[in-house]
MARBA-3410 file (N, C-alpha, C, O; in Angstrom, 1 decimal):
105
129.4,317.8,-99.1,130.3,316.6,-99.2,129.7,315.5,-98.3,129.3,315.7,-97.2 ~ 129.7,314.3,-98.9,129.2,313.1,-98.1,130.1,312.8,-96.9,131.3,313.1,-96.9 ~ 129.6,312.3,-95.9,130.3,312.0,-94.7,131.2,310.8,-94.9,132.3,310.7,-94.3 ~ 130.8,309.8,-95.7,131.6,308.7,-96.1,132.0,308.8,-97.5,131.1,308.9,-98.4 ~ 133.3,308.7,-97.8,133.8,308.9,-99.2,133.4,307.7,-100.0,133.3,306.6,-99.6
133.1,308.0,-101.3,132.8,307.0,-102.3,134.1,306.6,-102.9,134.7,307.5,-103.5 ~ 134.5,305.4,-102.8,135.8,305.0,-103.4,135.6,303.9,-104.4,134.6,303.2,-104.4 ~ 136.6,303.7,-105.3,136.5,302.7,-106.3,136.8,301.3,-105.7,137.1,301.1,-104.5 ~ 136.7,300.3,-106.5,137.1,298.9,-106.1,138.6,298.9,-105.7,139.4,299.6,-106.4 ~ 138.9,298.3,-104.6,140.3,298.2,-104.3,141.1,297.4,-105.3,140.6,296.7,-106.1
142.4,297.6,-105.3,143.2,298.3,-104.3,143.3,299.8,-104.6,143.3,300.3,-105.7 ~ 143.4,300.6,-103.5,143.8,302.0,-103.5,144.4,302.3,-102.1,144.6,301.3,-101.4 ~ 144.8,303.5,-101.8,145.5,303.8,-100.6,144.8,304.8,-99.7,144.0,305.6,-100.2 ~ 145.0,304.6,-98.4,144.5,305.5,-97.4,145.6,306.2,-96.7,146.5,305.6,-96.3 ~ 145.5,307.5,-96.6,146.4,308.3,-95.8,145.7,308.7,-94.5,144.7,309.4,-94.6
146.1,308.2,-93.4,145.4,308.4,-92.1,146.2,309.4,-91.3,147.3,309.1,-90.8 ~ 145.6,310.5,-91.0,146.2,311.6,-90.3,145.5,311.7,-89.0,144.3,312.1,-88.9 ~ 146.1,311.4,-87.8,145.5,311.6,-86.5,146.3,312.7,-85.8,147.5,312.8,-86.0 ~ 145.6,313.5,-85.0,146.2,314.6,-84.4,145.5,315.0,-83.1,144.4,314.7,-82.8 ~ 146.4,315.6,-82.3,145.9,316.3,-81.0,146.2,317.8,-81.3,147.4,318.2,-81.5
145.2,318.6,-81.2,145.3,320.1,-81.4,145.9,320.8,-80.2,145.7,320.4,-79.1 ~ 146.5,322.0,-80.5,146.8,323.0,-79.5,145.6,323.8,-79.4,144.5,323.6,-80.0 ~ 145.7,324.9,-78.5,144.5,325.8,-78.4,144.5,326.9,-79.4,143.6,327.7,-79.4 ~ 145.6,326.9,-80.3,145.7,328.0,-81.3,144.7,327.7,-82.4,144.7,326.7,-83.0 ~ 143.8,328.7,-82.7,142.8,328.6,-83.7,143.2,329.4,-84.9,142.6,329.2,-86.0
144.1,330.3,-84.8,144.4,331.3,-85.8,144.6,330.7,-87.2,145.6,330.2,-87.6 ~ 143.5,330.8,-88.0,143.6,330.3,-89.4,143.4,328.9,-89.6,143.4,328.4,-90.8 ~ 143.2,328.1,-88.6,143.1,326.6,-88.7,142.0,326.2,-89.6,142.1,325.4,-90.6 ~ 140.8,326.6,-89.3,139.6,326.2,-90.0,139.7,326.6,-91.5,139.3,325.7,-92.3 ~ 140.1,327.8,-91.8,140.3,328.2,-93.2,141.3,327.3,-93.9,141.1,326.9,-95.0
142.4,327.0,-93.2,143.4,326.2,-93.9,142.9,324.7,-94.1,143.2,324.1,-95.1 ~ 142.2,324.2,-93.1,141.7,322.8,-93.2,140.7,322.8,-94.4,140.8,321.8,-95.2 ~ 139.9,323.8,-94.5,138.9,323.8,-95.7,139.7,323.9,-97.0,139.4,323.2,-98.0 ~ 140.7,324.8,-97.0,141.5,324.9,-98.2,142.2,323.6,-98.6,142.3,323.3,-99.8 ~ 142.7,322.9,-97.6,143.5,321.7,-97.9,142.6,320.6,-98.5,143.0,319.9,-99.5
141.3,320.5,-98.1,140.4,319.6,-98.7,140.1,320.0,-100.1,140.0,319.2,-101.0 ~ 139.8,321.3,-100.3,139.5,321.8,-101.6,140.7,321.5,-102.6,140.5,321.1,-103.7 ~ 141.9,321.8,-102.1,143.1,321.7,-102.9,143.4,320.2,-103.2,143.7,319.8,-104.3 ~ 143.3,319.3,-102.2,143.5,317.9,-102.3,142.6,317.3,-103.4,143.0,316.5,-104.2 ~ 141.3,317.8,-103.3,140.3,317.2,-104.2,140.6,317.5,-105.7,140.1,316.9,-106.6
141.5,318.5,-106.0,141.9,318.8,-107.3,143.1,318.1,-107.8,143.5,318.2,-109.0 ~ 143.8,317.3,-106.9,145.0,316.6,-107.3,144.8,315.3,-108.0,143.8,314.6,-107.7 ~ 145.6,315.0,-109.0,145.5,313.7,-109.6,145.6,312.6,-108.6,146.5,312.6,-107.7 ~ 144.8,311.6,-108.8,144.8,310.4,-107.9,144.0,310.6,-106.7,143.8,309.6,-106.0 ~ 143.4,311.7,-106.4,142.6,311.9,-105.2,141.3,311.2,-105.4,140.7,311.3,-106.4
140.8,310.4,-104.3,139.6,309.7,-104.5,138.5,310.2,-103.5,137.3,310.0,-103.8 ~ 138.9,310.7,-102.4,137.9,311.2,-101.4,138.6,311.4,-100.0,139.7,311.2,-99.8 ~ 137.7,311.9,-99.1,138.2,312.2,-97.7,137.1,312.1,-96.7,135.9,312.3,-97.0 ~ 137.5,311.7,-95.5,136.6,311.6,-94.4,137.3,312.2,-93.2,138.5,312.0,-93.0 ~ 136.6,312.9,-92.3,137.2,313.5,-91.2,136.3,313.6,-90.0,135.1,313.8,-90.2
136.8,313.5,-88.8,136.1,313.6,-87.6,137.0,314.1,-86.5,138.2,313.8,-86.5 ~ 136.5,314.9,-85.6,137.3,315.4,-84.5,136.5,315.4,-83.2,135.4,315.9,-83.2 ~ 137.1,314.8,-82.2,136.6,314.9,-80.9,137.9,315.4,-80.1,138.5,316.4,-80.5 ~ 138.3,314.6,-79.1,139.6,314.9,-78.5,140.7,314.7,-79.5,141.7,315.5,-79.6 ~ 140.6,313.6,-80.2,141.6,313.2,-81.2,140.9,313.4,-82.6,139.8,313.0,-82.8
141.6,314.1,-83.5,141.1,314.3,-84.8,141.7,313.2,-85.8,142.8,312.8,-85.6 ~ 140.8,312.7,-86.6,141.2,311.7,-87.6,140.7,312.2,-89.0,139.5,312.4,-89.2 ~ 141.6,312.3,-89.9,141.3,312.6,-91.3,141.9,311.5,-92.2,143.1,311.2,-92.1 ~ 141.0,310.8,-93.0,141.5,309.8,-93.9,141.2,310.3,-95.3,140.1,310.6,-95.7 ~ 142.3,310.4,-96.1,142.2,310.7,-97.5,142.5,309.5,-98.3,143.4,308.7,-97.9
141.8,309.3,-99.4,142.0,308.1,-100.2,142.6,308.5,-101.6,142.3,309.5,-102.1 ~ 143.5,307.7,-102.0,144.3,308.0,-103.2,144.5,306.8,-104.1,144.5,305.6,-103.6 ~ 144.6,307.0,-105.4,144.7,305.9,-106.3,146.0,305.2,-106.2,146.1,303.9,-106.4 ~ 147.1,305.9,-105.9,148.4,305.3,-105.9,149.4,306.0,-105.0,149.2,307.2,-104.6 ~ 150.6,305.4,-104.8,151.6,306.1,-103.9,152.2,307.3,-104.6,152.5,308.3,-103.9
152.5,307.4,-105.9,153.0,308.6,-106.5,152.0,309.8,-106.3,152.5,310.9,-106.1 ~ 150.7,309.6,-106.3,149.8,310.7,-106.1,149.9,311.2,-104.6,149.8,312.4,-104.4 ~ 150.1,310.3,-103.7,150.3,310.7,-102.3,151.6,311.5,-102.1,151.6,312.5,-101.5 ~ 152.6,311.0,-102.8,153.9,311.7,-102.7,153.8,313.1,-103.3,154.4,314.1,-102.7 ~ 153.1,313.2,-104.4,153.0,314.5,-105.1,152.2,315.5,-104.2,152.5,316.7,-104.1
151.1,315.0,-103.5,150.3,315.8,-102.6,151.2,316.3,-101.4,151.1,317.4,-101.0 ~ 152.0,315.4,-100.8,152.9,315.8,-99.7,153.8,316.9,-100.1,154.1,317.8,-99.3 ~ 154.3,316.9,-101.4,155.2,317.8,-101.9,154.6,319.1,-102.4,155.3,320.1,-102.8 ~ 153.3,319.2,-102.5,152.6,320.4,-103.0,152.9,321.6,-102.2,152.9,321.5,-100.9 ~ 153.3,322.7,-102.8,153.8,323.9,-102.1,152.8,324.4,-101.0,153.2,324.7,-99.9
151.6,324.5,-101.4,150.6,325.0,-100.4,150.3,324.0,-99.3,150.1,324.5,-98.2 ~ 150.4,322.8,-99.6,150.2,321.7,-98.6,151.4,321.8,-97.6,151.3,321.6,-96.4 ~ 152.6,322.0,-98.2,153.8,322.1,-97.3,153.7,323.3,-96.4,154.2,323.2,-95.2 ~ 153.1,324.4,-96.8,152.9,325.5,-95.9,152.0,325.2,-94.8,152.2,325.5,-93.6 ~ 150.9,324.4,-95.1,150.0,324.0,-94.1,150.7,323.0,-93.1,150.4,323.1,-91.9
151.5,322.2,-93.6,152.3,321.3,-92.7,153.2,322.1,-91.8,153.2,321.8,-90.6 ~ 153.8,323.1,-92.3,154.7,323.9,-91.5,153.9,324.6,-90.4,154.4,324.5,-89.2 ~ 152.8,325.2,-90.7,152.0,325.8,-89.7,151.4,324.8,-88.7,151.3,325.1,-87.5 ~ 151.1,323.7,-89.2,150.6,322.6,-88.3,151.7,322.2,-87.2,151.4,322.1,-86.0 ~ 152.9,322.1,-87.7,154.0,321.7,-86.8,154.2,322.9,-85.8,154.5,322.6,-84.6
154.2,324.1,-86.3,154.5,325.2,-85.4,153.4,325.7,-84.5,153.7,326.1,-83.4 ~ 152.1,325.6,-84.9,151.0,326.2,-84.2,149.9,325.3,-83.8,149.4,325.3,-82.6 ~ 149.4,324.4,-84.7,148.1,323.8,-84.5,148.1,322.4,-83.9,147.1,322.0,-83.3 ~ 149.3,321.7,-83.9,149.2,320.3,-83.4,150.2,320.1,-82.3,151.4,320.5,-82.3 ~ 149.7,319.5,-81.2,150.6,319.1,-80.1,151.3,317.8,-80.5,152.5,317.6,-80.2
150.6,316.9,-81.2,151.1,315.6,-81.6,150.3,315.2,-82.8,149.1,315.5,-82.9 ~ 150.9,314.5,-83.8,150.2,314.0,-84.9,151.0,312.8,-85.4,152.1,312.6,-85.1 ~ 150.3,312.0,-86.2,150.9,310.8,-86.8,150.2,310.6,-88.2,149.0,310.8,-88.3 ~ 151.0,310.3,-89.2,150.5,310.0,-90.5,150.8,308.6,-90.8,152.0,308.2,-90.7 ~ 149.8,307.9,-91.3,150.0,306.5,-91.7,149.5,306.3,-93.1,148.5,306.9,-93.5
150.2,305.5,-93.9,149.7,305.2,-95.2,149.5,303.7,-95.3,150.3,302.9,-95.0 ~ 148.3,303.4,-95.8,147.9,302.0,-95.9,147.3,301.6,-97.2,146.6,302.4,-97.8 ~ 147.6,300.4,-97.7,146.9,299.9,-98.9,145.6,299.3,-98.6,145.6,298.4,-97.7 ~ 144.5,299.7,-99.2,143.2,299.2,-99.0,143.1,298.0,-100.0,143.1,298.2,-101.2 ~ 142.9,296.8,-99.4,142.8,295.6,-100.3,141.4,295.1,-100.3,141.0,294.4,-101.2
140.5,295.6,-99.4,139.1,295.1,-99.4,138.3,296.2,-98.7,138.8,296.8,-97.7 ~ 137.1,296.4,-99.2,136.2,297.3,-98.5,134.7,296.8,-98.7,134.5,296.1,-99.7 ~ 133.8,297.1,-97.9,132.5,296.7,-98.0,131.6,297.6,-97.1,132.1,298.2,-96.2 ~ 130.3,297.6,-97.3,129.4,298.4,-96.5,128.0,298.5,-97.1,127.8,297.8,-98.1 ~ 127.2,299.3,-96.5,125.8,299.4,-97.0,125.6,300.9,-97.4,124.5,301.2,-97.8
END
């Protein structure tokens, strides 16, 4: 998977998930891999980028707000959210932004 997602011409949406992890590793890596795999199969999914140091940042890109809402409500994603709240994250924040312009090389 490329490190920088290939996205279409704007507008589209970015879901920015930032987190501070706990020390609990039990199943985290497998779940994270599964969530990227599953998200990539959802209607409206455009791509994902992720990095972790002390703070983790995952940005997923979506065609529209209904696609984001459907992903949040997906049963398997909801289970991952539940486990994240209970075990894997000390603190997290999700932000949704409309991308109106992008550029790069």
